[in-house]
C-alpha positions in Angstrom: 0.1 -0.3 -0.5 1.1 3.5 -0.8 0.2 6.5 0.4 0.4 9.9 -1.1 0.5 12.8 0.8 -0.2 16.3 -0.9 -0.1 19.1 2.2 1.5 21.6 4.4 2.1 19.5 7.2 3.2 20.4 10.4 4.5 18.3 13.1 4.5 20.0 16.5 6.5 19.2 19.8 5.8 16.0 21.7 4.6 14.4 18.5 5.2 11.2 17.1 4.5 9.1 14.0 5.0 5.5 14.4 3.4 2.0 12.8 3.2 3.0 9.2 2.6 0.0 7.6 3.4 1.3 4.0 5.0 3.4 1.6 4.7 7.0 2.9 5.8 9.3 -0.5 5.6 13.1 -0.1 4.1 14.7 -3.3 6.3 18.3 -4.8 3.7 20.3 -2.8 4.0 18.7 0.4 6.0 20.7 2.5 6.8 19.1 6.2 8.1 21.1 8.9 8.9 20.2 12.3 8.7 22.2 15.2 10.9 20.8 18.0 12.2 17.9 18.9 9.7 15.9 17.3 10.3 11.9 16.6 8.8 10.6 13.5 9.1 6.5 13.3 9.2 4.3 10.3 8.2 1.6 11.5 8.9 -1.2 8.4 7.8 1.7 6.4 9.9 3.7 3.4 9.9 7.3 2.9 10.5 9.5 -0.2 10.2 13.0 -0.4 9.4 15.0 -3.3 8.2 18.0 -1.9 10.0 19.8 1.4 11.5 19.1 4.7 12.5 21.7 7.7 14.1 19.2 9.8 13.6 21.8 12.6 15.1 19.5 16.1 13.8 16.6 14.4 14.6 12.4 14.7 13.9 10.2 12.3 13.6 6.7 13.4 13.2 3.7 11.1 12.7 0.1 13.2 11.1 -2.9 12.2 11.7 -6.6 10.4 10.8 -5.4 6.8 13.3 -5.4 3.7 13.5 -3.0 0.5 12.4 -0.2 3.5 13.9 3.2 1.6 14.8 6.8 2.7 14.8 8.7 -1.0 13.3 11.4 -2.9 13.6 13.2 -6.3 16.6 15.7 -4.6 19.1 15.6 -1.7 17.0 15.5 2.0 18.6 16.9 5.1 18.0 15.9 8.0 18.3 16.8 11.7 19.3 13.7 13.3 19.0 9.8 11.9 18.4 6.5 14.2 19.2 3.4 12.6 16.6 0.5 14.6 16.1 -2.4 12.0 16.2 -5.7 13.8 16.9 -7.6 10.3 17.7 -6.2 7.0 19.1 -2.6 6.1 17.8 1.0 5.4 18.8 1.7 2.3 19.1 5.8 1.0 17.7 6.2 -2.9 18.9 9.9 -2.3 21.9 11.8 -1.3 20.9 12.8 2.5 22.7 15.5 4.4 22.7 15.4 8.2 22.9 18.4 10.6 22.9 16.1 13.7 23.6 13.0 15.0 23.1 9.6 12.9 22.7 7.0 16.0 23.5 3.4 14.9 21.2 1.2 17.4 20.2 -2.2 15.4 21.3 -2.8 11.8 22.7 -1.5 8.7 22.5 1.9 6.8 23.0 0.7 3.2 25.0 4.0 0.9 23.2 2.1 -2.5 25.7 5.1 -4.6 24.7 8.0 -2.7 26.7 10.0 -0.2 26.0 11.3 3.2 26.9 14.2 4.2 27.8 15.0 7.7 29.5 18.4 6.9 30.7 20.2 9.8 27.9 19.3 12.3 26.9 15.8 12.1 27.9 12.6 13.8 28.0 8.7 13.8 27.6 7.1 17.7 27.6 3.6 18.4 28.0 1.6 15.0 29.5 -1.6 15.6 29.8 -5.0 13.4 25.6 -5.4 14.2 24.7 -2.0 13.2 26.8 0.0 10.9 27.6 1.3 6.9 27.2 -0.3 4.2 28.0 0.4 0.3 27.7 -2.4 -2.2 27.6 -0.6 -5.1 29.6 2.5 -4.1 28.7 5.5 -1.9 30.4 7.3 0.6 29.9 9.4 3.7 31.3 12.4 3.8 32.4 14.6 6.8 34.3 18.7 6.5 36.3 20.2 9.6 38.8 23.1 9.6 41.8 22.2 11.0 44.8 23.7 12.2 47.6 21.9 13.8 44.9 18.9 15.1 45.6 16.5 17.3 43.8 13.7 17.2 40.7 15.8 15.3 38.3 12.5 14.4 35.9 14.6 12.1 32.3 13.5 12.3 33.4 10.8 14.1 34.0 9.4 10.6 36.7 6.9 11.7 40.0 8.2 11.3 42.1 10.7 13.7 44.0 13.0 11.7 47.1 14.6 14.1 49.9 17.6 12.0 51.7 20.3 13.1 50.4 22.1 9.7 47.8 24.3 9.2 45.7 21.7 6.8 43.1 24.6 7.3 39.7 23.4 5.1 39.5 19.6 4.8 37.1 17.5 3.0 36.7 13.3 4.3 35.1 10.5 2.3 35.0 7.3 3.6 34.4 4.3 1.2 33.6 1.0 1.8 35.5 -0.4 -1.8 37.9 -3.0 -1.5 41.3 -3.0 -4.0 43.1 -6.0 -5.2 46.8 -5.9 -4.5 49.6 -7.4 -4.7 47.9 -10.7 -4.0 45.9 -9.2 -0.9 42.6 -7.5 -0.8 42.3 -4.9 1.2 39.8 -4.3 3.9 36.4 -3.1 3.2 36.6 0.8 4.0 38.7 3.4 2.8 39.4 7.0 3.7 40.2 9.8 1.2 41.5 13.3 2.7 41.7 16.6 0.9 43.3 19.5 2.5 43.2 22.8 1.6 46.9 22.7 2.7 48.5 19.4 1.4 52.0 19.8 2.3 55.3 19.7 4.6 52.2 18.1 6.7 54.2 16.0 9.0 50.8 13.6 9.4 49.9 11.0 12.3 46.5 9.0 10.8 44.7 6.7 13.0 43.1 4.2 10.7 39.9 2.9 12.8 37.9 -0.1 11.1 35.4 -2.8 12.1 35.7 -6.4 11.8 33.3 -7.2 10.2 35.1 -5.0 7.0 37.7 -8.0 7.2 36.6 -10.2 5.3 39.4 -13.2 5.1 42.6 -10.5 5.7 45.1 -11.5 8.2 44.6 -8.5 11.0 47.9 -9.2 12.7 49.5 -8.7 9.4 47.7 -5.4 8.1 50.0 -2.3 7.0 48.6 1.5 5.4 48.6 1.4 1.6 48.0 5.1 0.2 47.2 6.4 -3.8 47.8 9.7 -4.9 46.5 11.0 -7.7 49.8 11.1 -8.9 50.8 7.9 -8.8 48.8 4.6 -10.0 47.9 1.8 -7.7 48.5 1.3 -3.8 51.8 1.6 -2.0 53.0 0.7 1.1 53.2 3.0 3.8 53.7 0.7 6.7 52.6 1.2 9.9 54.3 2.7 13.2 51.2 1.0 15.8 48.6 -0.9 15.5 46.0 -2.6 18.0 43.8 -5.7 17.0 41.3 -5.2 20.5 40.7 -1.6 19.4 40.5 -2.2 16.0 42.8 0.7 14.4 46.1 0.6 12.8 48.8 4.0 13.4 51.0 5.9 10.5 53.2 8.6 11.4 55.4 11.0 9.3 53.0 11.6 6.4 54.2 14.5 4.2 50.7 14.4 2.5 46.9 13.4 2.7 45.8 11.4 -0.3 43.5 7.9 -0.7 44.1 5.3 2.1 43.1 1.8 3.1 44.3 -1.7 5.0 45.8 -5.0 3.2 48.1 -7.0 4.8 51.4 -7.2 3.3 53.7 -9.2 5.2 53.3 -12.1 1.8 55.9 -9.4 0.7 57.4 -7.6 3.0 58.9 -8.5 6.6 60.0 -4.9 6.7 56.3 -3.6 6.5 55.0 -5.3 9.2 58.1 -3.9 11.5 57.1 -1.6 14.6 59.6 -0.2 17.2 58.5 0.6 20.3 59.0 3.1 22.4 59.7 5.3 18.9 61.8 7.9 19.9 63.7 5.5 22.4 66.0 6.5 25.6 67.9 3.7 24.5 65.9 0.1 24.7 63.8 -0.9 21.5 61.8 -3.3 21.4 61.1 -4.5 17.7 57.5 -6.6 16.7 58.0 -8.5 13.7 54.7 -10.8 12.6 55.5 -13.1 9.9 53.8 -15.2 7.5 56.5 -18.2 7.8 58.8 -19.1 10.0 62.3 -18.2 9.1 65.8 -16.7 9.7 66.8 -13.2 9.2 69.0 -10.1 9.9 68.1 -6.8 11.4 70.4 -3.9 9.8 71.1 -1.0 12.1 71.8 2.2 10.0 72.7 5.7 11.0 71.4 8.9 9.4 73.8 8.9 6.6 73.7 5.4 5.6 76.7 3.8 7.3 75.8 0.2 8.8 76.3 0.3 12.3 74.7 -2.8 13.7 73.7 -6.3 12.8 71.1 -8.4 14.5 70.3 -12.1 13.5 66.9 -13.2 14.5 65.1 -16.4 14.0 61.4 -15.7 13.6 58.2 -18.1 13.9 55.3 -17.9 11.9 53.0 -15.1 13.7 53.8 -12.7 15.9 57.6 -12.0 16.9 59.0 -9.8 19.6 62.6 -9.1 20.0 64.4 -5.8 21.5 67.5 -4.4 20.7 69.8 -1.5 23.0 70.9 1.2 21.1 71.5 3.2 24.3 75.6 2.9 23.4 74.6 5.5 20.4 74.3 9.9 20.0 71.0 10.8 19.9 69.8 10.9 16.5 68.2 9.7 13.6 68.5 6.1 13.0 67.1 2.9 10.5 66.4 -0.2 10.9 66.2 -2.4 8.1 66.5 -6.2 6.9 69.2 -8.0 5.1 67.6 -8.5 1.9 64.9 -5.1 2.1 67.2 -2.4 2.2 64.8 -0.4 0.4 62.2 -0.7 2.8 63.5 1.0 6.5 61.9 2.1 9.3 63.1 5.6 11.2 64.3 5.1 14.8 65.1 8.2 16.8 67.1 7.9 19.4 66.7 10.2 22.7 
């Protein structure tokens, strides 16, 4: 059953529309005006607006178990708050949506369906989890904006990537998509970020890239490293990582000069150096090396100074999986050093001695 609404609809403070068992289609003559903290609950019901909406401080809530529930229209819809509380099946977008307030993920997924969810400067994602997440099986992305000046762990729109930098990035657009890519025999996880700052040089930036377990598919989580794709290059290149946490689901990379498109993929297949992490870094002397190896193998670690002179070598025996080793460099003066493997001289990790 389809309901066609052709009127000026004024929804007042405290009102609630609920248990609608149909598709509600607002014609081009409809003006929906919300006055106050209104909650409109669409239970097993799609809402399509071909008119205009003045959202005020209203909240659109989608509940129920029905498949094919859609939020759409013949032009973009601007809302204040949106709540996803569907026991089964996703809410699907059938138009671009601008959200000034909160997207609250309580149960069920939001399927972008090749559309844009625009959080602007004020919108925020809350409560996203493996059980209730944003997906995009046929494209689409989430967009957040921020004016960043020497930011420290800023996560615009709670979109899932923290940005730190000593530089003024200025007006910055962040897009989060869910496309996977094939690279070097591996498949990336089902999430990427594209970061476009107003000023994009000498940033000395740090990224903390968050992800969900549901986006990993069969990816080896312990071997995840950051991959980057700039518009001046074809394909993905390994940026590596400086830290990661499989419990909290993030990978961190420091000292990025520019920001482009980033994703995660397992890289231990082709490079031990890509999985090498040093803690603490900077270090007063004793450093812990964490290495993820796909197979048991013997190798040699090399320590170079900033002029490229070999200072020391260390033979190690890795087993398959995570390996931890200690290395005391306290006898060397403060400065910049590089750690690499004997057979991977081009892939070194910077180490700062305090």
